[in-house]
N, C-alpha and C positions, 0 to 999 in steps of 0.2 A: 663468221663470229670472233670477238676479241681474244678467246683463249688461244685459236688457231694463229692469229697474227703474232701473238707473243711467242709462241713456239717457233714460229718461222723467224722471228728477230734473233731469238737466242741461237738457232742454228746458222743463221747468217754470220753472228758474230763469233761463234767457236771455231777455233783453229781446225783446218783440215787434217785428219788423221794421218801420220807419218806414212809414206809409202816408200818401200824400197823395192828397186827391182830385184827379181829373183837371181840369186847365184848363179852364174854359169859355170864355175869351176871350184874346186876344194879351197883354193886361196880367197876367193870372194866369200865362200861359206864361211870360212873361219872369220874373217873380218866382220860378217854379218852377224854372227853368233856373239862376237865380243860387243858390238853396237846395239844388240838386243839388251843385253844385260846393262851396258851403259845408259841406254834410254830408260830403263827401270829405275836405276840408280839416280838419275837425273830427277825423275818424277818423284822420287822420295827426298830430294833436297842434296843429294851428293852429286855435284856438277864436278866434272873433270876439269883440272886447270889446264890451260894451253901447254905449258911447260911439264906437265905430269905425265911419266910413263906408266904403261898398264899395270905394271906390278906395284908401283907406289899407289896408284889410285885404287886397285882393288884391295891392298892392304889398309888403307886409310877407309874406305867405305864399308868393307866387309871385314873388320879384324879378326872376329871369331871364325870366319870361314878361312881366312888366310893362315890362321894359326892351325885350326883342326884339321883341314882336308886337303885334298889334293886338286879338287875342281878348280879353285879360284888362281891357283899356281899354274895349273896346267893351262887353263885357259890364256893367262897372261903371257905364258910362254908361247904358245901357238900363235897367239895374236901377233907379238913382236917379230916372229919368225916370218909370217905371212905378210906382215907390213914392211918390215924393213930388209928382208934379205931375198937373195935371188935364188935361194934353194928351193927345190921342187916341194910342193904341198899336195900330198896325196889324199885319197878320199877317206883313209883312216884317220888322218889327223881333222879333216873337217867333221866327222863323225865325233871324234873326241871332243872338239870344240863346242859343237852343238849340244852334246851331251852334258858337259860340264855348265855351259850357259844354262840350259833348261833346268839343270839341278839347282843351281844358284838362284835362278828366278822362282822356282817352285817353294824354296826355302823363304825366300823374301815374301810371297804371296802368303806362306802360313804363319810368318811372324815378321812384320817389317821392322821390328826393333832389333832382329836378331843380327 
């Protein structure tokens, strides 16, 4: 039927969902938590510039969250530590990053204009 072929065409043209491999250590979990938030913000039109540090990006994309709470600041700090340092990243840091990212994404889902 024509309806089925139309649906098949739409599916063929739509981009595949982003897939990330499952983090195998706390450092990768921190990076993935930040990437999840970055993906959501990009979907809302807040693209991170190649030169932009995590702190500046989150302050620009989420100014209220940056001023109000610790989640955005903590996630940016943990991301920078995981991405650019050789210091060990433990499971507590990964848990904090995942919690911060989840909190911010949930707030975006409740109010994208937040």
